[in-house]
C-alpha positions as CSV (number, residue, x, y, z in Angstrom):
1,X,126.2,120.5,78.5
2,X,122.6,120.6,77.2
3,X,119.9,121.5,79.7
4,X,117.8,118.5,78.7
5,X,120.6,116.2,79.8
6,X,120.8,117.9,83.2
7,X,117.0,117.6,83.4
8,X,117.3,113.8,82.7
9,X,119.8,113.6,85.5
10,X,117.4,115.3,87.9
11,X,114.6,113.0,86.8
12,X,116.7,109.9,87.3
13,X,117.8,111.0,90.8
14,X,114.2,111.8,91.7
15,X,112.9,108.5,90.3
16,X,115.6,106.6,92.2
17,X,114.9,108.3,95.5
18,X,111.1,107.9,95.1
19,X,111.4,104.1,95.1
20,X,113.2,104.1,98.5
21,X,112.2,105.3,101.9
22,X,113.9,108.6,101.1
23,X,111.7,111.4,99.9
24,X,111.3,112.0,96.2
25,X,108.6,113.0,93.8
26,X,109.3,111.6,90.4
27,X,105.9,112.4,89.0
28,X,106.4,116.1,89.4
29,X,110.0,115.8,88.0
30,X,108.7,113.8,85.0
31,X,105.9,116.4,84.4
32,X,108.4,119.3,84.6
33,X,110.8,117.6,82.3
34,X,108.1,116.8,79.7
35,X,106.8,120.4,79.9
36,X,110.2,121.6,78.8
37,X,111.1,118.8,76.4
38,X,108.0,117.0,75.2
39,X,109.8,115.4,72.3
40,X,112.0,113.5,74.8
41,X,109.1,111.6,76.2
42,X,110.4,108.1,75.3
43,X,113.8,108.8,76.9
44,X,112.1,110.2,80.0
45,X,109.8,107.2,80.3
46,X,112.7,104.7,80.0
47,X,114.9,106.6,82.3
48,X,112.3,107.1,85.0
49,X,111.3,103.4,84.8
50,X,114.9,102.2,85.0
51,X,115.9,104.6,87.8
52,X,112.8,103.9,89.9
53,X,113.3,100.2,89.4
54,X,116.9,100.5,90.5
55,X,115.7,102.2,93.7
56,X,113.4,99.3,94.4
57,X,116.3,96.9,93.6
58,X,118.3,98.7,96.3
59,X,115.4,98.2,98.8
60,X,115.3,94.5,97.7
61,X,119.0,94.2,98.4
62,X,118.8,95.9,101.8
63,X,115.9,93.6,102.7
64,X,118.2,90.6,102.0
65,X,120.8,92.0,104.4
66,X,118.3,92.0,107.3
67,X,118.3,89.0,109.6
68,X,115.1,87.0,109.4
69,X,112.8,87.6,112.3
70,X,109.1,87.2,112.9
71,X,107.4,90.3,111.5
72,X,103.8,91.0,110.4
73,X,102.2,93.6,108.2
74,X,100.3,94.1,105.1
75,X,103.3,93.9,102.8
76,X,104.3,90.6,104.4
77,X,100.8,89.1,103.9
78,X,100.7,90.2,100.2
79,X,104.1,88.8,99.4
80,X,103.5,85.5,101.2
81,X,100.3,85.1,99.3
82,X,101.2,86.2,95.8
83,X,105.0,85.9,95.8
84,X,107.1,88.0,93.3
85,X,104.0,89.0,91.3
86,X,102.9,91.1,94.3
87,X,105.7,93.4,93.3
88,X,103.7,94.6,90.4
89,X,102.2,96.9,93.0
90,X,105.6,98.3,94.0
91,X,104.7,101.7,92.4
92,X,102.0,102.4,95.0
93,X,103.1,105.1,97.4
94,X,104.2,103.9,100.9
95,X,103.0,100.3,100.5
96,X,105.1,100.0,97.3
97,X,108.2,101.2,99.1
98,X,107.9,98.4,101.6
99,X,107.2,95.6,99.2
100,X,110.7,95.2,97.8
101,X,112.2,95.5,101.2
102,X,110.0,92.7,102.6
103,X,110.6,90.6,99.4
104,X,114.3,90.8,100.0
105,X,113.8,89.9,103.7
106,X,111.7,86.9,102.6
107,X,114.6,86.0,100.1
108,X,112.2,85.9,97.2
109,X,114.0,85.2,93.8
110,X,115.6,88.3,92.5
111,X,114.9,88.0,88.8
112,X,111.1,87.4,89.0
113,X,110.9,90.2,91.6
114,X,112.7,92.6,89.3
115,X,110.7,91.6,86.3
116,X,107.4,92.5,88.2
117,X,108.9,95.7,89.6
118,X,110.0,96.9,86.1
119,X,106.6,96.0,84.6
120,X,104.6,97.8,87.3
121,X,106.8,100.9,87.3
122,X,106.9,101.0,83.5
123,X,103.1,100.8,83.3
124,X,102.7,103.6,85.9
125,X,105.2,105.9,84.2
126,X,103.6,105.1,80.8
127,X,100.2,106.2,82.1
128,X,101.7,109.4,83.5
129,X,103.5,110.2,80.2
130,X,100.3,109.6,78.2
131,X,98.4,111.9,80.6
132,X,100.9,114.6,80.4
133,X,101.2,114.4,76.7
134,X,97.5,114.8,76.4
135,X,97.7,118.0,78.3
136,X,100.5,119.5,76.3
């Protein structure tokens, strides 16, 4: 098996875990991958975006499993005020991990939530890829 494909697998795993409450550092994995295989930037961008979005979808799902109770917090206030569009910020460390979880708990509609999640994460990884490419 080609080393680049193994690298993509590691990138996907890191991106998935980074979107959950589990530790992961997909930015470093993306940078390391692009350092080795700079011509694969589009594949890396798409894979990181999809895997990170799937991690957030997992959090959204687990949030839907939680029984509704009264809670408070910054993520709750944002989601109640802005609805699914607040999930554009799901790429932000720590706060972003909580947003999909709370969105699921609030039973926000899944498709709009996922559209905003994918957009935010795609933009973030796009900026990272452009930055890395400018350094190589």
